[in-house]
C-alpha positions, 0 to 999 in steps of 0.5 A: 893498598900500597899507600896503607902499607907505606903509612903503617911502616912509616908510623912504625918507624916514627914510633921507634924513632921517638923511642930512640930519642927518649933518653929517659926511656932508654935509661929505663930499658937499661935499668930493667935489663939490670933488674932481670940480671940481678934476679937471675944472679939470685936464682930467681924467675921472670914472669910475664902476663898480658892479654891478646897480642900482649899475651903473645908478646909475653910468651914470645919474650919468655921463650927468648929467655928460657930457650935462647936468644943469640946463642946456645947457653943454659936456660933461664926461668921465664914463663908467661902466666897464660900458657896453662889453659886448664888453669886459666879456664878453671880460675876464670870459671871459679873466680872470674877472668880478672883473677887469672894472673893474680892467682898464678902470681901467688902460686909461682911468684916469690919475693925478689922475682920480677913480673912483666905486666904488659897492657897497651892501655895500662888498664887491663883489670887482670894485669893490674890485679897481677901487678898489685898481687906481685907487689904485695908478695915482694916481686918487682913489677915492670909495666909495658904500656902505651904512652900514658902508662894507664893505671899500671904507671902507679903500680909498677916499679919500672915503666916502659911506656911505648911512645905511641897511642896506637895499639899496633905501634905500641906492641911493635915497640914492646917487642923491640924493647923486650928483645933488647932486654933479652939481648942485654940479659943474655950477654951479661950472664953468659959468654958467647961461644967463639966461632971458628 
């Protein structure tokens, strides 16, 4: 067991080291953070969608923005599109599971808003349809994917493709990138209270 534990930690370190050494990806993280800042300065909103672990990541990152990250400040409008189970199950039943996120993007998204479309493969049908719907409505789309980018690569305005093909390592990189974006957004929009 110890060898498996060490291998998992080492693989995570290697993925994050690859991320740290990828100048293009680091610049894209900064660009996405700036896009979020601009959305909030225009009183817009940031939406998130994903499946399974990526749904958990979507909810986690939305909470960091709408709640707080490092310090107390006013909330920002951020929401994960799967949190209303009555909506998800009704739309899944009436229209099919692939339609759940596109339909909520149509309901909640407005021109100038931002959608984070999270899929480790980049090929999740419901996330792809959400990204397509978002683009058609004038939202910008951030794809958070694995190394290849999948089909989302061609649908998104911004691509945060974690430098791995291993789902757990991709998700760990997504959270690191997401937390970094939340930190940058919070620091740009609010003044951190001084501590005595």
